[in-house]
Every structure is written in structure tokens, then in C-alpha cells.
N, C-alpha and C positions, 0 to 999 in steps of 0.2 A: 698858751703858746700859739703863735701864728706862724704859718709857713709862707716864705717869700721866695720868689725867684730874684736872684741878684745878678744883674748884668754889669760887668765892669768893662768899660771901653777905655783904651789907652790910645790917644791920638798921636799919629806919626808926626814928628817934627820936620821931616823932609818936605821942602816946598812943593815938589812935583809928585809927591806920593799922597794920595787921598785915602789910602787904606788905613785901617786901625786894627789893633788887636782887640778881640772881644772874648771875654770869659763869662760863662754862665754857670751858676751854681744854685742849688736849692738849699735854703737854710731855715732853721726854726729859731725865732726870736720872740721875746715877750713884748711886742708892741713898738711904737715909734721911738721911745727913749732908748730901747735896746738896739734899734737900728742905728741911731745916732752914735751910740757907744761902739758898735761894730765898725762903723766907718772910721772913727777915731783910732780904734785898735789896728785896722788895716794900714793906717798911715802913721803908726807909731814910729817916732824917731825922725819923722819928716817935718820940715818947716813948710806947712801947706796952708793955702788959703782955701777955705771950704764955703761954698754957698749952697744952701738947701732950698729946694723947691718942692712944693706939694702940688701934685696935679689934680685935676678935677675927679679922676677915678680913684684917688687916694694913694697913688704911687708916690714914692719918695725919691727925688732925684738930687744927687749931690754933685755939684760941679767943683772940681778940684784942680788947683794949680800948685803942683809940688815942684819947686825949683824950675819952673818953666815947662814942666811936663804936664800936659793937660789930660785929665781923666774925667770920666763920668761914671758914677755908680747909680744904678736904678734898681729900686726895690719895689716889686709888685706882689701884693698879697695873692696867694693861690690857695685853692682848696678850702 
């Protein structure tokens, strides 16, 4: 099992508001395939377009468009 910091950002749809909602959680998962499955689980029931990006430091970033609501999930291995 690996421990990850998961950061979920929900971007505000209002044109003049640049703020976003940010949620941070520490979770334990069994590698990259389990992270993929976790993102799918979080979006269960949503018709979402998901683009995955692997950063140079090994962090996994998922760019999500769910019915026009833009979100970003970033998983960074800790510990």
C-alpha cells in the first residue's frame, strides 16, 4: 500500500470569480491502477471526460470535465 495526498480542486464557473474549492485528503491505495479506480469511483454516475497526466515527480493529475464543471484531482505519494 502507498499513501497519497489527494487534492481535489473544483473550479468556479462564475466568470469574475477566480476562487476554487479545494479539498485535501490522505488516502492509502495500492499503486497507480488503484488511483485510477479511485477517480472513477469518485465520479461514479457522472458523464465525465477524464485526462490523466503523470508529472516528473511521479504525481498523478486527473483533469476532469463533468457536465461542464471542471475539476482537478492530484495524487502525490507521501511517506
